C-alpha positions, 0 to 999 in steps of 0.5 A: 500499499502506498503511504500518502503525505498531505499536500500541504506537508509536502509542500512545506518539506519541499520548500524548506529543502533547497532555496533554489527550489523555493525561488523557482517556485516564486518564479513560477507564481510570478509568471502565472500573476496575470492570470492568477494574481492571488497565486503570488501572495499564496506562493510568498505565504508558503515560503514564508512559513516554510523557510521564515522569509525569502532572504536566502532565496538569491532573487534578483532585484528585479525579481523582488520588485516583481514580486512586490508589484504583483502582490500590490496588484493582488491587494488592490483587486482584492473583494473586499479590498484589503483596506477595508479588512484592515479597518475591520480588524 
């Protein structure tokens, strides 16, 4: 019988493993950002939970800027708006 591992657990182990894999995970989210803007926030959340941040990923300055821009665009189009969520908190 095959032993199955929950997806979240597998993802966390994968992202904890190699910094290059975690960086590529974020790059893939950036490539899909036009079609799935929330994916960048989701990917950043996964990497941050797994690695404690993105400092060790050796992302270029342009890649970091693209991540910040994609997150900003995603939050600007959130329903309800992110600013409303902050006010409600």
